[in-house]
C-alpha positions in Angstrom: -50.6 -118.8 -50.9 -49.5 -121.1 -48.4 -45.8 -120.7 -47.7 -43.9 -123.8 -47.7 -42.3 -124.9 -44.4 -43.7 -122.5 -42.2 -46.1 -123.6 -39.2 -49.2 -122.3 -38.2 -47.9 -121.0 -34.8 -44.8 -119.3 -36.3 -47.5 -117.7 -38.9 -49.9 -115.8 -36.4 -47.4 -115.2 -33.8 -48.3 -111.7 -33.5 -51.7 -112.1 -33.2 -51.7 -114.3 -30.8 -49.5 -111.8 -28.4 -51.5 -108.8 -29.6 -54.7 -110.9 -28.0 -52.8 -112.1 -24.7 -52.2 -108.3 -23.9 -55.7 -107.2 -24.9 -56.7 -109.8 -22.3 -54.3 -108.5 -19.6 -55.6 -105.2 -19.9 -59.1 -106.0 -20.1 -58.6 -108.2 -16.6 -56.8 -104.8 -15.0 -59.7 -102.8 -15.6 -62.1 -105.3 -14.6 -60.2 -105.6 -11.2 -60.0 -102.0 -10.4 -63.5 -101.2 -10.9 -65.1 -104.3 -9.8 -63.0 -105.5 -7.0 -60.8 -103.5 -4.0 -57.3 -104.1 -4.6 -55.5 -100.9 -3.0 -56.9 -101.7 0.7 -54.3 -100.4 3.6 -54.3 -101.9 7.1 -54.9 -99.6 9.7 -54.8 -100.6 13.5 -55.8 -104.4 12.6 -58.7 -102.9 9.9 -58.7 -102.7 6.3 -59.8 -99.8 4.9 -59.7 -98.2 1.4 -57.3 -95.3 0.7 -60.1 -92.4 0.8 -60.7 -93.5 4.2 -56.9 -94.5 5.9 -57.1 -91.2 8.0 -60.6 -91.7 9.6 -59.3 -94.0 12.7 -56.7 -91.3 13.3 -59.3 -88.5 13.6 -61.9 -90.5 15.8 -58.9 -91.2 18.3 -57.8 -87.2 18.1 -62.0 -86.4 19.0 -62.0 -88.6 21.4 -58.7 -87.2 23.4 -60.0 -83.9 22.9 -63.2 -84.5 24.2 -60.9 -86.1 27.5 -59.2 -82.5 27.9 -62.2 -80.2 27.5 -63.8 -82.6 30.0 -64.7 -80.5 33.1 -64.5 -83.6 35.4 -62.0 -86.1 35.4 -61.9 -89.8 37.0 -58.9 -91.3 38.0 -57.6 -94.4 37.6 -57.8 -96.9 40.5 -54.4 -97.0 42.0 -53.2 -100.1 43.6 -50.6 -99.8 46.8 -50.9 -95.9 46.6 -48.3 -94.1 48.7 -49.0 -91.2 51.1 -45.9 -89.1 50.1 -47.6 -86.0 51.3 -48.6 -87.4 54.7 -45.1 -88.5 55.2 -43.6 -85.0 54.2 -45.7 -83.3 56.6 -45.0 -85.5 59.4 -41.1 -84.8 59.1 -41.7 -81.4 58.8 -43.9 -81.0 61.8 -42.3 -83.4 64.2 -39.4 -82.9 66.2 -35.5 -82.3 64.9 -33.6 -83.3 68.3 -34.1 -86.7 69.9 -34.3 -85.2 73.1 -37.8 -84.8 74.4 -37.6 -81.1 75.7 -35.9 -78.1 74.3 -35.1 -74.9 76.3 -37.7 -72.2 75.2 -36.0 -69.2 73.7 -39.1 -66.6 73.9 -42.8 -66.5 73.0 -43.4 -68.1 70.0 -43.6 -66.3 66.2 -47.4 -65.4 65.4 -47.7 -66.6 61.7 -51.0 -64.6 60.2 -53.9 -66.8 59.6 -54.1 -64.9 55.9 -50.8 -66.4 55.0 -52.0 -70.2 55.4 -55.9 -69.7 54.9 -56.2 -66.8 52.5 -58.1 -65.1 54.6 -58.9 -63.0 57.9 -61.8 -62.1 58.5 -61.4 -61.1 62.0 -58.0 -59.5 61.7 -58.1 -55.3 61.7 -54.6 -54.1 60.3 -52.7 -51.1 61.1 -52.8 -48.2 58.6 -49.7 -46.7 58.0 -49.6 -43.1 56.4 -45.7 -42.9 54.8 -44.2 -39.8 56.3 -43.3 -36.8 54.4 -39.6 -36.6 52.7 -37.1 -33.8 53.9 -37.7 -30.1 53.0 -37.1 -29.8 49.3 -34.4 -27.8 47.6 -35.1 -26.4 44.9 -33.1 -24.2 41.7 -34.1 -22.9 38.4 -32.6 -23.5 35.1 -32.9 -22.7 31.6 -32.0 -24.0 28.2 -33.4 -24.4 24.7 -35.2 -27.8 24.1 -34.3 -30.3 21.6 -36.6 -29.6 18.7 -37.3 -33.2 17.8 -39.6 -33.5 21.0 -42.1 -31.0 18.7 -42.1 -33.0 15.4 -44.9 -35.3 14.5 -44.2 -38.7 15.4 -45.0 -41.9 13.7 -48.5 -42.0 14.9 -49.2 -38.4 13.5 -49.1 -36.5 16.7 -46.9 -34.0 18.8 -46.5 -32.7 22.0 -48.8 -29.9 21.9 -48.5 -28.9 25.4 -44.9 -28.6 25.4 -45.2 -26.8 21.9 -47.7 -24.0 24.0 -44.9 -23.6 26.3 -42.1 -22.8 24.0 -43.6 -21.2 21.1 -44.2 -21.9 17.2 -40.6 -21.4 16.2 -37.1 -22.2 17.4 -35.0 -21.2 19.1 -37.3 -23.3 21.9 -36.1 -21.7 24.8 -37.9 -23.2 28.1 -37.1 -22.6 32.2 -37.5 -25.2 34.7 -37.6 -25.6 38.4 -35.9 -28.6 39.7 -37.3 -30.1 43.0 -34.6 -32.4 45.3 -35.5 -34.5 48.4 -34.2 -37.3 50.4 -36.4 -40.4 52.0 -36.1 -42.2 55.2 -37.3 -45.6 53.7 -36.0 -47.2 56.8 -38.3 -45.4 59.0 -41.2 -46.5 56.8 -40.3 -50.3 57.1 -40.7 -49.7 60.7 -43.7 -47.9 60.9 -45.2 -51.3 58.4 -43.7 -53.7 61.0 -45.5 -52.3 63.9 -48.5 -53.4 65.1 -51.2 -51.0 66.6 -52.8 -51.0 69.6 -54.8 -53.9 71.2 -55.5 -56.7 68.4 -55.0 -54.0 65.3 -52.1 -56.2 63.7 -49.1 -55.2 61.4 -49.4 -56.0 57.7 -47.7 -59.4 56.9 -44.4 -59.1 55.5 -45.2 -60.5 52.2 -47.1 -57.6 51.6 -44.6 -55.0 52.5 -41.3 -56.7 50.9 -42.6 -55.3 47.7 -43.1 -51.9 48.7 -41.0 -49.3 46.4 -40.8 -45.5 44.8 -42.4 -44.9 42.3 -41.4 -41.1 42.0 -42.8 -37.8 43.3 -45.8 -35.2 43.1 -44.9 -31.9 43.4 -47.3 -29.0 44.3 -46.5 -25.6 43.7 -47.7 -22.4 45.3 -47.3 -18.9 43.3 -46.2 -15.7 45.4 -48.6 -12.8 45.1 -47.9 -9.2 44.5 -48.5 -8.6 48.5 -46.5 -11.5 49.5 -49.0 -14.1 50.1 -49.2 -17.6 48.6 -51.9 -18.5 46.3 -53.6 -21.7 45.1 -52.0 -25.2 44.6 -51.3 -26.7 41.6 -50.4 -30.5 41.7 -47.8 -31.7 39.2 -47.4 -35.1 38.3 -45.1 -35.1 35.1 -43.8 -33.5 32.5 -46.4 -31.9 29.8 -47.4 -34.2 27.1 -46.2 -36.9 29.6 -47.8 -39.4 32.1 -46.0 -40.5 35.5 -46.4 -44.6 36.0 -48.2 -44.3 39.0 -50.7 -42.5 37.0 -51.1 -45.3 33.9 -51.4 -47.7 37.4 -54.4 -45.5 38.3 -55.8 -45.4 35.1 -55.2 -49.4 34.6 -56.9 -50.1 38.5 -60.1 -47.6 37.4 -60.4 -49.7 34.4 -59.9 -52.9 36.2 -57.2 -53.9 33.9 -54.6 -54.2 37.1 -54.2 -56.8 39.3 -52.1 -57.3 42.4 -49.3 -59.7 40.5 -49.1 -56.6 38.0 -48.8 -54.2 40.7 -46.1 -56.4 42.4 -44.3 -56.4 38.9 -44.3 -52.7 38.5 -42.8 -52.5 41.5 -40.2 -54.7 41.2 -39.6 -53.0 37.7 -39.4 -49.4 39.6 -36.6 -50.7 41.8 -34.5 -52.0 38.9 -34.8 -48.6 36.8 -34.7 -46.7 40.2 -32.3 -43.8 38.5 -35.1 -43.4 36.5 -38.0 -43.8 38.6 -36.4 -41.9 41.5 -34.5 -39.3 39.4 -35.8 -38.4 36.2 -33.8 -36.5 34.0 -35.1 -33.1 32.5 -36.0 -32.8 29.2 -33.2 -32.9 26.3 -31.9 -29.8 25.5 -29.2 -28.3 22.7 -28.2 -25.5 24.1 -27.3 -24.0 27.7 -25.2 -25.1 30.7 -25.5 -28.5 31.9 -28.0 -29.4 33.8 -27.1 -30.3 37.4 -29.1 -31.3 41.0 -29.9 -28.5 42.9 -28.0 -29.4 46.0 -24.8 -29.2 43.4 -26.1 -26.2 42.1 -26.7 -24.5 45.6 -23.1 -25.7 47.0 -21.9 -24.3 43.5 -23.1 -20.9 44.4 -22.5 -20.7 48.1 -19.0 -21.3 47.5 -18.8 -18.7 44.9 -20.7 -16.3 46.6 -22.6 -13.0 45.2 -21.5 -10.0 43.5 -19.0 -9.2 46.2 -16.9 -12.4 46.2 -17.3 -11.8 42.4 -16.1 -8.5 42.6 -13.1 -9.3 44.8 -12.5 -12.3 42.0 -12.3 -10.0 39.6 -10.3 -7.6 41.7 -7.6 -10.0 42.5 -7.1 -11.4 39.0 -6.5 -8.2 37.7 -4.0 -7.3 40.5 -2.7 -11.1 39.7 -2.1 -10.1 35.8 -0.2 -7.0 36.6 2.3 -8.7 39.5 2.7 -11.8 36.8 3.9 -9.1 34.0 6.2 -7.5 36.6 7.1 -10.9 37.8 8.0 -11.9 34.2 10.0 -8.5 33.7 12.3 -9.4 36.1 12.8 -13.1 35.3 14.1 -11.9 31.9 16.3 -9.3 33.4 17.8 -12.4 35.9 18.3 -14.0 32.6 20.2 -10.9 30.8 22.5 -10.5 33.9 23.0 -14.3 33.6 24.0 -14.4 30.2 26.6 -11.1 30.6 28.6 -12.9 33.7 32.0 -13.8 33.0 31.5 -12.3 29.5 33.6 -9.4 27.3 34.8 -6.8 29.7 35.5 -4.0 27.1 37.6 -6.3 25.1 39.9 -7.2 27.8 38.9 -10.6 28.7 37.8 -12.1 31.6 40.0 -11.5 35.1 39.8 -11.5 38.8 37.0 -13.7 40.2 34.9 -14.0 37.2 37.6 -16.1 35.3 36.6 -19.7 34.5 32.9 -20.7 33.9 29.9 -18.0 34.1 27.8 -20.7 36.0 30.0 -20.6 38.9 30.9 -16.7 39.3 29.2 -15.2 42.1 25.8 -12.9 41.1 26.1 -9.0 41.5 24.5 -6.9 43.6 21.6 -6.0 41.3 21.2 -9.6 40.1 20.7 -10.6 44.1 18.0 -7.7 44.6 16.1 -9.3 41.3 16.4 -12.8 42.6 14.8 -11.1 46.1 11.9 -9.1 44.0 11.3 -12.5 42.2 10.8 -14.0 45.7 8.3 -11.5 46.9 6.6 -11.1 43.7 6.5 -15.2 44.0 4.9 -14.8 47.5 2.3 -12.1 46.2 0.8 -14.6 43.6 0.4 -17.6 45.4 -1.5 -15.2 48.3 -3.7 -14.0 45.2 -4.1 -17.8 44.2 -5.3 -19.2 47.7 -7.5 -16.3 48.0 -9.3 -16.8 44.4 -9.3 -20.2 45.4 -11.3 -19.9 48.7 -13.8 -17.3 46.6 -14.7 -20.4 44.6 -12.8 -18.8 41.3 -9.7 -20.0 39.1 -6.8 -18.2 39.7 -5.2 -18.2 36.3 -8.7 -17.3 34.0 -10.8 -15.7 36.8 -13.7 -17.9 36.0 -15.9 -19.7 38.5 -14.7 -23.5 39.8 -17.5 -25.4 38.8 -17.9 -29.3 39.2 -16.7 -30.7 35.9 -19.8 -32.4 35.0 -22.1 -34.0 36.9 -23.1 -38.1 36.4 -25.2 -39.5 39.3 -23.3 -42.4 40.9 -26.1 -43.0 43.4 -26.5 -46.6 45.1 -30.1 -47.2 45.1 -30.9 -50.1 47.9 -34.1 -51.2 48.1 -36.2 -48.4 49.2 -37.4 -49.8 52.9 -33.7 -50.5 53.2 -32.4 -46.8 52.1 -32.4 -44.6 54.9 -31.3 -41.8 52.9 -33.2 -42.3 49.5 -32.4 -39.0 46.7 -35.3 -38.3 44.5 -36.1 -35.3 42.5 -38.4 -34.2 39.5 -39.0 -31.3 37.4 -42.0 -28.7 36.8 -41.5 -26.5 33.2 -44.8 -25.4 33.3 -44.0 -21.9 36.3 -43.9 -19.2 34.2 -40.8 -17.1 33.9 -40.0 -14.4 36.0 -42.3 -15.5 38.7 -41.6 -16.6 42.1 -42.9 -19.8 43.4 -42.6 -22.4 46.5 -42.8 -26.1 46.3 -43.6 -29.1 48.8 -43.4 -33.1 47.3 -45.2 -36.2 48.3 -43.2 -39.5 47.7 -45.6 -42.4 45.9 -45.3 -45.9 46.7 -47.5 -49.0 45.6 -50.0 -49.9 47.9 -49.4 -53.1 49.8 -53.2 -53.5 50.3 -54.0 -53.3 46.8 -56.1 -56.2 45.9 -56.6 -58.1 49.0 -60.1 -56.9 49.9 -61.4 -60.7 50.3 -59.0 -60.7 53.5 -59.8 -57.1 55.2 -62.3 -56.5 57.5 -65.2 -54.8 55.7 -64.2 -51.1 56.7 -60.6 -51.7 55.5 -61.8 -52.9 52.4 -61.7 -49.1 50.8 -58.0 -48.7 51.7 -57.3 -51.9 48.9 -58.9 -49.8 46.2 -55.7 -47.7 44.6 -52.9 -49.2 43.6 -50.9 -46.2 44.9 -50.2 -44.4 48.1 -49.0 -40.8 48.8 -47.0 -40.1 51.6 -47.2 -36.9 53.8 -46.3 -33.5 52.0 -43.0 -32.1 53.1 -42.3 -28.7 54.5 -42.3 -26.3 51.8 -39.2 -25.3 50.1 -37.5 -21.7 50.1 -39.1 -19.4 47.2 -37.7 -19.8 43.9 -37.9 -17.2 40.8 -38.1 -19.0 37.6 -35.5 -18.3 35.4 -37.1 -15.1 33.7 -37.2 -14.1 29.5 -35.8 -10.7 30.5 -34.6 -9.2 33.7 -32.3 -6.1 35.0 -29.9 -5.2 37.9 -28.8 -1.9 39.1 -25.3 -1.6 39.4 -24.6 2.5 40.5 -26.7 5.0 40.8 -26.3 8.8 41.3 -28.5 11.6 42.5 -26.8 14.1 40.4 -25.4 16.0 43.7 -22.2 16.9 44.6 -20.6 16.5 41.4 -17.3 17.5 40.6 -18.7 20.0 38.1 -21.8 20.7 40.6 -25.4 19.6 40.6 -26.5 17.5 37.5 -29.6 14.9 36.7 -29.8 11.9 38.5 -28.6 8.4 36.8 -28.7 4.7 37.1 -26.5 2.4 35.4 -27.9 -1.1 35.1 -27.3 -4.6 33.4 -30.1 -6.1 31.4 -29.8 -9.6 30.4 -32.1 -11.3 28.2 -32.5 -15.0 27.2 -31.8 -16.7 24.0 -30.8 -19.6 22.5 -29.7 -21.6 25.3 -28.1 -18.4 27.1 -28.3 -15.1 29.1 -26.9 -12.4 27.0 -25.6 -9.3 28.6 -26.4 -5.6 27.8 -25.4 -2.4 29.8 -27.4 1.0 29.5 -27.3 3.9 31.5 -30.7 5.7 32.1 -32.0 9.4 32.9 -35.3 9.8 34.8 -38.2 8.8 32.1 -36.1 6.3 30.0 -37.2 2.9 29.4 -35.1 -0.1 29.7 -34.7 -1.0 26.1 -31.5 -2.1 24.9 -30.1 -5.0 22.6 -27.2 -7.6 23.6 -24.6 -8.9 21.1 -24.8 -12.6 19.9 -21.6 -14.7 19.3 -20.3 -14.6 15.7 -21.3 -17.8 13.3 -24.1 -18.9 15.4 -26.5 -21.1 13.9 -30.2 -22.9 14.8 -29.8 -26.5 14.6 -31.5 -28.3 11.5 -34.0 -31.4 12.0 -32.8 -34.1 9.8 -35.5 -36.1 8.4 -36.1 -39.9 8.1 -35.5 -42.6 10.4 -31.3 -42.5 10.0 -31.2 -38.8 9.8 -31.1 -38.8 6.0 -33.0 -35.6 4.3 -35.6 -37.7 3.2 -38.9 -35.2 2.9 -40.9 -38.5 2.2 -39.9 -39.7 5.8 -42.5 -37.4 7.6 -40.6 -37.8 10.9 -37.4 -36.2 11.9 -34.5 -38.5 12.2 -32.0 -36.4 14.5 -30.5 -32.7 15.4 -27.9 -31.9 13.0 -25.5 -29.9 14.8 -26.8 -30.7 18.2 -24.8 -33.0 20.7 -25.8 -36.6 21.3 -27.1 -38.2 24.2 -29.6 -35.2 25.4 -27.9 -33.4 27.1 -27.2 -29.5 27.3 -24.4 -28.6 24.9 -22.5 -25.9 22.9 -25.8 -24.8 20.9 -25.9 -27.0 18.0 -22.3 -26.3 16.7 -21.1 -29.4 15.9 -20.0 -31.4 12.7 -22.4 -29.9 10.6 -22.5 -26.4 12.6 -22.3 -24.9 9.0 -26.1 -25.9 8.3 -29.5 -24.9 9.5 -31.0 -20.7 10.3 -28.0 -18.1 11.4 -29.1 -16.3 14.3 -29.5 -12.6 14.5 -26.4 -10.4 15.2 -28.0 -8.6 18.3 -31.0 -9.7 20.5 -33.5 -7.1 21.6 -34.2 -6.7 25.5 -36.9 -4.8 26.3 -38.9 -4.2 29.4 -41.5 -2.1 30.1 -39.7 -0.4 33.0 -38.6 3.0 33.2 -36.7 4.7 35.7 -38.5 7.2 37.7 -35.5 9.0 40.4 -32.6 8.5 42.1 -32.6 9.2 45.9 -30.3 9.4 48.6 -31.0 7.7 52.0 -28.7 7.6 55.4 -28.2 4.1 56.1 -25.7 5.0 59.6 -25.5 7.6 62.2 -22.3 7.6 64.0 -22.0 10.8 65.5 -23.1 14.0 65.3 -24.2 15.0 62.0 -21.8 12.1 60.4 -23.5 9.7 58.4 -23.3 7.5 55.6 -25.5 7.3 52.6 -26.4 5.3 49.6 -28.0 6.0 46.2 -31.5 4.2 45.8 -33.1 4.1 42.7 -37.3 3.7 41.9 -38.5 2.2 38.7 -42.0 1.6 37.4 -43.9 -0.2 35.0 -45.7 1.2 32.1 -49.2 -0.4 33.2 -48.7 0.0 37.1 -48.4 3.0 39.6 -46.1 1.3 42.0 -42.8 1.7 42.3 -40.0 -0.6 42.8 -36.7 0.1 45.2 -33.2 -0.8 43.8 -30.1 -0.4 45.8 -27.0 -1.6 43.3 -25.4 -3.6 46.7 -28.6 -5.4 47.1 -29.7 -6.0 43.5 -26.2 -8.0 43.0 -26.2 -10.1 46.0 -28.9 -12.7 45.2 -28.6 -16.0 43.6 -30.7 -14.4 40.7 -27.9 -12.2 39.7 -25.2 -14.6 40.2 -26.9 -17.1 38.1 -27.4 -15.1 35.1 -24.6 -13.3 35.1 -22.7 -16.8 35.2 -24.8 -17.8 32.1 -24.0 -14.8 30.4 -20.2 -15.4 30.8 -21.0 -18.9 29.6 -22.6 -17.8 26.6 -19.8 -15.4 25.0 -18.3 -18.8 23.9 -20.8 -20.6 22.3 -20.6 -22.4 19.2 -16.8 -22.9 19.6 -15.0 -25.5 19.7 -14.3 -26.7 23.1 -10.3 -27.1 23.1 -10.5 -23.5 22.0 -12.8 -22.1 24.5 -10.9 -19.2 26.5 -11.9 -16.6 28.8 -11.4 -12.9 27.9 -8.3 -11.0 29.2 -9.0 -8.9 32.4 -8.0 -5.5 31.8 -5.6 -4.3 34.1 -6.2 -0.9 35.5 -2.5 0.0 34.9 -2.7 -1.4 31.0 -0.6 1.3 29.2 1.5 2.9 32.3 4.9 1.6 32.1 6.2 1.6 36.3 8.8 3.7 36.6 11.4 0.7 38.3 10.8 -3.0 38.7 10.7 -2.5 42.1 7.5 0.0 42.4 4.3 -0.3 44.0 2.0 -3.9 42.7 -0.5 -2.8 40.7 -4.2 -3.3 41.0 -4.5 -1.3 43.9 -8.2 0.1 43.9 -10.0 -1.9 41.3 -13.6 -1.8 43.0 -15.9 -4.0 41.1 -16.2 -5.6 37.4 -20.0 -5.1 37.2 -20.4 -8.6 37.2 -18.3 -10.0 35.2 -18.7 -7.4 32.1 -20.3 -7.2 28.8 
């Protein structure tokens, strides 16, 4: 049905719009696939999007080829400036407008090797570094830090150390420290000196990098007949390698060049305190380590047993006089309070009226004042003599250097005329006697310079290091033994107050346990074996290894994180008694001291003939080993004078306070021989009198 008033366009508008949209869509599809509407311009070239990066990639390949080319063609340069020629002209030309200058001696000779890189016709002087000074040696002992023997992250442990200290704590270990000095200025003069004829000194830039890489020790053991056995070389600590050993290995593997060696020498100077004076192995118990020269000075200042006996005697006498002085001062104070006081209820009178302080002292008080002055003078004399002996007057303990800090100022080796070096040997067997000598190790200034050396001298450039001549042999040193005994007195049994008796010998026995020597005393009869026990301090415990990287007790961590109860910093401490002193296994109350030695007999021998039949004699004790028919001769006065006795006795004194807080450390009171006997009057004889020895400090 036809609508009235509606035209054709109005009636079919929807169909027309739909047809138009279909046509447009068809046109877009045709343009997309039949033409290239998305072309992009890259360096004035139309490319489809998929090939837009082709020119960039092609240019990159061109640049890479240019950089990899072995021959380079330089572009021509117009009006090139010869700058180098101008600089050379100014350098080589005169610096003064005057046509002539005054000659200042022979012109300096510059080695052709510095300018041309080779000197095939030059023969250089061969220098063998001179020896270090004669070594000073000292033996020490302590308890090794247990963490050194634990497995590392790589699953390995220091088996060489473990073989020395055994399988269980405490890891007690003895060591010998060897100290020398070296004149680097003398070495510098030798390297700067030319030889005879055409032999030249080494170029200065070869020599300037020379530094010290440490010491190599050589050890000989004293045999039973007094001779010295074969030599043993010691380069480093067990389980570790010295830096110069690493350098040798790298050179043998062709992995070390001249520049790397120069860099190693520079580090050796920057860390001279580690290369020249390495610290000993870290300990958790025992006396603080000191260099041999410091330790020797202390020992010499305090002397042997004679000085120690005299110091003990003076300390006892001082204690007795001090008690008398305190009593006299109490009497003076009491008399001062009584001046001007109640006089039988009659009150003050005569010259005593007024302030008691203004009243004159009576005759008794004046006598007390005089006695006080005399006793004070006596104490001052005791104090002065004890200080001279090397002992503290108030405590009776040895005066020691309070700690040790290496304050040596290291200069470059060739500028240091007194370079200080030391090294340590922990492989020596306790109780044996050794002597040592040392060689300085430096970097080889010829290393890696074969092209500029004569063919005959090229073998001199093969090794990266050079050893000096060996020093003289040191004095013998006895390595701190596990157990030792010393004769303190002996009697052959004749001439006693009650008639003849059996011979006897009194000895002090020392055994090392947990950082210190433990002392015990024993009286022997012929045939008796040296066997006893030494007391240990109360409440002493072994340290406990903490597990985990931060020290937490994590069994799964698999590596140590620290030592509970040990002092930090890797130095000898108080036997692991820190904040966690309650942790760890307790040590036994007593430590056995058993030696395969027995007393054979005691005799008397003359020491000096003074007149007709007038002789002075001394007792001599003879001991023997169970497995040896030979005899050991011991004399008390000789036995207690040696450095070994002094060292062991001091260690035993220090070990009695092991585990106590430092602020509570006190030397036990010295028993006064007059104790228990009241003096008849304050003016009586000064106590002390005879007081001979103290047995080395007493056990």
